[in-house]
N, C-alpha and C positions, 0 to 999 in steps of 0.2 A: 553928598552922602559918603559915608565911610565904607571902604572895601578892605577885605582881608585877602592877602595872597600867602600861600604856603608853598615853599620849595623844599622838596625832599632831597636826600643825599645824592641821588643820581643826577639831579639837575645842577648841582654845584660840585661835581666830583673832580673838576680840574679848572684851570684858568679860563678856558673857553666856555665852560659851563657857567662860571661867574659872570662873564661878559654877556652871555645869552640871557641869564636871569635879570641882569641890570637892564638890558634892552626891553625885556618883557615888562618890567616895572614901569619903564618910561613910556612905552607904546600902548600897553594894555591897561596900565594903571593911571596914575595921575601924579602931579608934583606935590600934592598934599592929600590929606584924608585917606592915606593908604598905610595899613599895617602889614609888614612883611615878616612872616614866621619862617625861620630857616632851621633845617636839620643839620646834623654833622655831615661832613663831606665824604662822599663815596662810602667806603667800608670802614670809616673811622670808628664807629661804635663797636664793630667786631674787634678791631685792633685794640681798643681800650679795654674791652672785656677780657681779652687775652692777657694784656698787661696786668690788669687787676688780679686775675686768677693766679698768675705767676708770682706776683708780689705777696698774695695771701699764703701761697704755698712755700714761700721763701726761696723761690727759684730765680735764677738770673734772667732779667728782662731787659738788660741794657740795649741789646741789639734791636729789639722791637721798639723800644723807646726812641732810639735814634732814627729808625725807619719812619716812625710817625712824625717826628720833628722835621725830618728831611722832606717828607711828603708835603707838609704845609708850607715849609720854606720855599720849596720849588714853585708852588702855586703863587705865593706872594712875589717871588722874584720875577715870574712871568708877567704878573699884573703891574708891578710897580718898578721893576728894574732891580738888578742885583744890589743887595746891601742897602736898600732904601731904609732910612733910619727909623721913621715912625712905625712902620709895620714890623721891622726886625726887632725893635725894642719891645713892642707890645707882645709879639709872639714869644719872645724869650721870657717875659714875665709870666705868661701863662704856663709855659713848660717848666719853669722853676716851681710854680705852685703845684703843678701836676706831680712833679718828682717828689715834693714834700708829702703829698697825699699818699703816694705809693709807698714811700719809706715808712709811713706810720699805719699802713692799712692792716697789718697783722694784729694791731692792738684793738681793733673794733670788730663788731659783728659783720659777717660777710655781706648781708643785704644793705646794711647802713653804709659800709665801706664802698660798696658798688655805687651807691648814689653820690658819694663824694668824689668819685673818680670819673665815671663814664660821661657825665655832663660836659667835661672839657671839650668833647667833640663839637658840641653846639656853640660853646664860647669861642672856639677857634674859627669856626665857619662864619659866625655873625661878625666877628672882628674883621675878617678879610673882606666880606661883602660890604660892610659899612665903610671901610677905608677906600674901597674901590669906588663906591658911589660918591664919596667926598672928592676923590680925585677927578671925577667927571663933573664936579661943580654942582652936585645936587644937594639941596638942603635936606639933610638926613640926621636922624637921632638914633643912637644905640641905647636900648633899654634892657636892663637885666631882668629876665623872666623870674628869677629867684625871688624878686621883691614884688612881682605882680601876681603870680599864681601861688596862692597860699594853700598849703595842704597840711594834713596831719602827719604823723610819723610812721605811716605804713610804707616802709621802704620798698622801692622798686614798683610801687603801684599806689602812689600818694592819693589819698581821698581829698578832693578839693573842697575847701571851705568857700562856698559860693558867695556868701555875703561879703567876707573880707576880700576875696578875689575881685569881685565886682567893684568894690570901693576903691581898691588900689588901681585897677585898670583905668577906671574913669578919671580918677584924680591925676594920675601920672601921664596918661596918653592924650586925653582930649585937648589940653592946651597945645601940645606939640603938633598934633595933627592939623591944626589950623594953618600952619606955615610950612610943613614938610612931611617927609616919609619917616615912619618909625620902623626900625628893624629890631627884632627880638628873637630869643631862642625858643624853639619848640621843645617838647619832651620834658622840660625841667620846671621845678617849682621850689618852694622853700617853706620851712616851718617857722613858727613864731620865734624859736630859739636861734634861727639863722642857718640851720643845716640845709644842705641841698637835698631835694628829693627828685624822683623821676615819676612820670605818669604812666609807665608801662612801655614796653617796646613799641616803636613806631607811634609814640604818643604825640608827635608834633601836630597831627591832624586835629587832635582833641584840643591842643593849645589854640589853634586857629579858630575852632568852633567857639571856645570860651571867649576869645577876643571879639568875635562877631556878635555873640549873645550880649555881652555887657556893653558893647559900643553901639548896639542896634544897627549893625552894618547892613548895607544894601545887599551884599552878597559875600560869600566866602568861596575862593577859588583854590583848588589843590592842583598844582602843576606836576604832572607825572610823565613817565617815559612811555606811556600807552595813550591811545587816542581818547580814552574815557573809561567808563565801566564796561567791561566786556563780559560775555556770558561764560567765559572760562579763561584760565591762564593760557595765553597764546604759546607759551613755552611747552605746554603740555598737550593742548588740543589745537591742531592746525585748523584754520578757518573759524576761529572764535569771532563772534560778531559784536559790534558796538550796540549798547543799549542807550539810545539818545536821551531817554527820560526815565526816571524812576520816582516812585512815591517815597516819602520818608519811611513808610511801613516796609516796603520791599527792600529798600536800602538797609534799614536796620536789621532785617532778617538775614540778608546776605552777609553783613559784617559780623553778626552774631555767630553765624555758622563758620566764619573764617575767611571770607573774601578779604584779601589783603590790600586792595586798592584804597580802602577807606578804613580808618581805625574804628573799632566798634563803638567807642564812646562819642563819636563825632556827631551823630545824627540828633540826639536828644536836645542839646542846647540850641540847635538851629531850628528844630521843629517847634520848640516852645515859642518861638517868635516868628515863625514862617519866613525864615531867612533862607533863600535858595543857596544850594551848594553846587558849585561847578567843578567837574573833574575834567581837566584839559591837558593837552600835550605840550610840554615845553619844546619838543622837537618840531611841532607844527602849530605855533600859537595862534594862527588865524582861524583854525578849526574850532567849532563850538564845543565839541566833546559831549559829555553827559550832564544833564541838569537834574538834580534831586530836589524835589519840592513837595508841596502839600497835595497836588493833584494826583488822582489815581491814573496810572499809565498802564495800558494793557500791553503785555508782551507774552508771547507763547513759546519762544525758544527755551529749551531746558538750560538752566544755569548750573555749572559744575564748580564745586569747591572741594579742594583736596587739602587735608591736614596730615602731615607726616609725623613720625615719632610719637605716636599716641600709645598710651598704656591703658589697658582694660583691667580694672581691679574689681573683683567680685567678693562679696561678703555673704556668707551663709551662716545662719544662727546654729550654734553647736547644740543648743537644748531644744531644737525644733520649734522655737517660738516663731509665730508668723511675723512677716516683715510689715508690721503695722506702722502707724504714724510715728510712734515713739522711737522705734528702731531705725526707721528711715531718717528721722531728725538726728539721731546719734551719729549715723554714718556721715550725713551731709555736713554736720558740724565739724568733723575732722578735716574735711576738705576746705571748709571756710577758714578754719584756723591756719591752714597752710597757704591761704590766699590762692587757691587753685581754681581754674575755670573748668566747669563741667561741660563737656562738649556733647555728651550723650548719656542717657540714663535709662535703665530698664529694671523693673521690679517684678519679682515673682513671689510665690507664697512664702518661701523661706529665705530668699536671697535678694540682694540688690547689686547691680553692676553699674560701674561708673567709668566713663571714658574721659581721660584728661591727659595733659602733657606735664611730666614732672621729672625731676632729677632723681637719681638713684638714692641719694641720702634722704630725700623726702619720702620716697616709697618705703624705705627701711623704717622710718619713724612711724608711718601709718600702720604698717604691718605689726610692728612691735606694740603699738598702742591698742590695736583691735583684736589681736589673735587670741586673747583670753576668752572672749565671748563669741568670736566668729572664726570660722574657717575662711582663710583668705587665699584666693587664687588670683594670680595676675599674669597677664600676657603683655610683653613689651614689643616695641618696634612694629606697631600696627599702623595702618593708613585708614583714615576716616574720610569717606566721600559723602558729600551732601549734594543732592540734585533737587533744585527747585523747578517746578513745572515738569516733573519727571514723566518719562514714557518708558515702555519696556525696552525700546531700542537703547535709550540712554543708560538704563540699568545694565543691560547686557554689555554695552561698551565699557562700562566702568569695571564690572566684575571680571570679564575677560578670562575666565578659568581659575581665578584665585579663590582659595577657600574663604567663605563668608563666615565671620565670627558672630556678628549681630546685624540685624536688618530691621529697620523701623520705617513705617510709612504712615503719613497723614494724608489729608486731601490733596495737598499741593507739594509736599516735601518728602523726600526719601533719604534716609541716612543708612550707609552701608559701611561696616567695619571689616576690613580685609586683612588677612594674614599674608604678608609678603615674606619677611624673614623673621617671623616672630619667635620669641622664646617664651616659655611659660614656667612658672614656679608656684609652689604651694607653701603656705606657712600655717 
């Protein structure tokens, strides 16, 4: 039976991480029927975003470029020895292509340009892991996800063409899996015209789920630096507890509200075929971690999710029209056009309030577009907390004296928008 492993950036952040990932593949995986999806190493995606931003603005980025190149060369040198020809030549080819993309980035749209630059992180990491597995004598194949995951041209959040993607994955991978391990990139896809696209930040989990779905995998395992799915971020709440099992339903809700341990789009492709999802620790690979599956699992501890850098945008009709279905649709359409995720929504008689995360330039476009018919009020730099299985104790701990901007409660879930260092403005 085919299995899918996904390794995030923290698991391959240095040479020892690559060695550990290889050991997990061989001990926890198998010599064939294993697809390995790999993210960019460490903070490479952040570094590439900065490089691209500087290139778009016409600023000097040479030092950051050299730092990124040196970072990967150092890992390769540690794994293969200084100046080893195959890895050095391959890395140089990728960095030459990256430099070409940066030089021409000002000539294309920001979001499209982003998708042509940032995926180099995944290309570099998979190359190094592939060459290291080859060095260990493993039968391994490197496949370009650009030709497997087929998307439309929604830059930075490519919408997957499921039929084409399934056909490509089965055709290209099934023959290889009979004799070896397949390594491919997470996060990236490609259009019919050959342009690179990305699946959204942290989209490698989604890549792994798609691989599992189309290959009818026995399981998908995400290797993290935490023991599994916890009821809170341990960096925020001390004493966060492991949830050993979750239903697809509960996992989907947690990811929708912003739990970062699993990408929000991961659950659906797996649930459609009852494929179990394992979240396990690469630091302690013998532990079982959390299993997400079709069975209902009872757990009573409150689960806490925090999303920073949120913006509340409120629209109030200038002519005192009620906020009926037509007006609500008009407002939501603006957010859909900007490809924004709505994290909280509240409607009153004359207004609608939306909580999302957005850049200042996007906010300016929304205000400009809507201010003729609506008075627009916005608050920035807010924090949104979601508590599943909430109790009054849990709510009090989260609020902790901060001004509450919005508060919504259902049977099992409470969302609280807090003002930490918020600024407000009216248009």
